[in-house]
C-alpha positions in Angstrom: -13.2 -38.0 7.6 -15.7 -36.7 5.1 -16.6 -33.7 7.4 -12.9 -32.9 7.7 -12.6 -32.9 3.8 -15.6 -30.7 3.5 -14.2 -28.3 6.2 -10.9 -28.1 4.3 -12.7 -27.5 1.0 -14.7 -24.6 2.6 -11.6 -23.1 4.1 -9.8 -23.3 0.8 -12.7 -21.7 -1.0 -12.8 -18.9 1.6 -9.0 -18.3 1.2 -9.3 -18.2 -2.6 -12.2 -15.8 -2.2 -10.1 -13.4 -0.2 -7.7 -12.8 -3.0 -8.6 -9.1 -3.2 -8.0 -6.6 -0.5 -8.9 -3.1 0.7 -6.2 -1.6 2.8 -6.9 1.2 5.3 -3.8 3.1 6.5 -3.0 6.0 8.9 0.3 7.5 9.8 2.6 10.5 9.5 4.0 12.3 6.4 7.5 13.9 6.6 8.1 16.3 3.7 11.8 16.6 2.8 11.6 20.4 2.2 12.2 22.2 5.5 9.5 24.8 4.5 6.8 22.0 4.1 4.2 21.1 6.7 4.7 17.6 8.1 1.3 16.0 9.2 -1.0 13.1 9.6 -1.8 11.1 6.5 -4.5 8.6 5.6 -4.5 6.0 2.8 -6.9 3.7 1.0 -5.5 1.0 -1.3 -7.1 -1.7 -3.4 -5.1 -4.8 -4.3 -6.5 -7.1 -7.1 -6.2 -10.9 -7.3 -2.6 -11.9 -8.1 -1.8 -12.4 -11.8 1.3 -14.4 -10.8 1.8 -16.8 -7.9 4.8 -18.9 -6.9 5.5 -20.8 -3.7 6.2 -17.6 -1.6 5.8 -14.7 -4.0 2.8 -13.2 -5.7 2.4 -10.2 -8.0 -0.7 -8.2 -8.6 -1.8 -4.7 -9.5 -3.7 -2.1 -7.5 -4.5 1.5 -6.9 -3.9 3.8 -3.9 -5.2 7.1 -2.6 -3.5 9.1 0.1 -4.7 12.3 1.7 -2.9 14.3 4.4 -4.5 16.6 7.0 -4.2 19.6 4.7 -5.8 17.8 1.8 -2.6 17.1 -0.2 -3.7 14.2 -2.4 -2.0 11.5 -4.4 -3.8 8.8 -6.5 -1.7 6.1 -8.3 -1.9 2.8 -10.0 0.8 0.2 -10.3 2.4 -3.1 -9.5 2.6 -4.9 -6.1 4.7 -7.8 -5.0 4.2 -9.8 -1.8 6.7 -12.3 -0.4 5.5 -14.6 2.4 7.9 -16.1 5.0 7.9 -17.6 8.5 4.3 -18.9 8.2 2.1 -15.8 8.6 4.6 -13.0 8.0 5.0 -11.1 4.7 7.0 -8.4 2.9 5.2 -6.1 0.5 6.6 -3.7 -2.1 4.9 -1.6 -4.7 5.5 1.1 -7.2 2.5 3.4 -8.2 3.0 6.3 -10.5 0.2 8.8 -10.4 -1.2 12.3 -9.9 -0.4 14.6 -6.9 -2.3 17.7 -6.0 -1.0 19.9 -3.1 -3.7 21.8 -1.2 -0.9 23.5 0.9 1.5 25.3 -1.5 4.3 24.6 1.0 3.9 20.9 0.2 4.6 21.3 -3.5 6.6 18.2 -4.7 7.7 19.8 -7.9 4.9 18.7 -10.2 1.7 16.8 -10.5 3.4 13.5 -11.7 4.6 11.6 -8.6 5.6 8.0 -8.1 4.7 6.3 -4.8 7.0 3.5 -3.7 6.2 1.3 -0.7 8.0 -1.2 1.5 6.1 -2.9 4.3 6.2 -5.9 6.6 3.0 -7.5 7.9 1.3 -10.4 9.7 -1.7 -12.4 8.6 -4.4 -12.8 11.3 -6.5 -15.9 11.9 -9.4 -14.3 10.0 -7.2 -14.1 6.9 -7.1 -10.3 7.2 -3.7 -8.7 7.7 -2.0 -5.9 9.6 1.2 -4.2 8.4 3.6 -1.3 8.9 4.8 0.4 5.8 7.1 3.2 4.7 6.2 5.1 1.5 8.1 7.6 -0.6 6.6 9.9 -3.2 8.8 11.8 -5.6 8.8 12.7 -9.3 12.0 10.7 -9.9 13.8 13.9 -11.1 11.4 14.3 -14.0 11.0 17.9 -12.9 13.6 20.6 -11.8 12.4 20.5 -8.2 12.1 17.1 -6.5 11.8 17.4 -2.7 9.7 14.2 -2.0 7.8 13.1 1.0 8.2 10.0 3.2 5.4 8.4 5.3 5.1 5.8 8.0 1.8 4.0 8.0 0.0 1.4 10.1 -2.3 -0.5 7.8 -5.2 -3.0 8.0 -5.8 -5.3 5.0 -9.4 -6.4 4.6 -9.7 -9.4 2.3 -12.7 -10.2 0.2 
């Protein structure tokens, strides 16, 4: 019985320790403007320990960097919400305002201020790490005269630490 309690304590400590994540993503970016160049996109995201936790919902903050094949880059910081359901499954949403720099002039999104929103669904692996599929949208929320936007579909691996 004592070894069972020690094992449970170790597992609980390991779960608590994995409250931060690095998320690696790869996918495809589809620019709304027909003149733009759709292409592969890669992302790196950091999610901090939650500042709010309820039974199934947690809220945290994080930062994200995305770069497409041409070098068009967005870096943002914002809020993340995660809702767990059906044992290991989860939904994730985030809003991250930030800076966008187009390397390809055809991929101009109307200004350097862009907001990335994300909606994803994922699964927690036995290791505690996760995999997910996410849709992102970047636009300037009509803060500029031109607001074409870009949508991306990403496959993501969440490494907890």
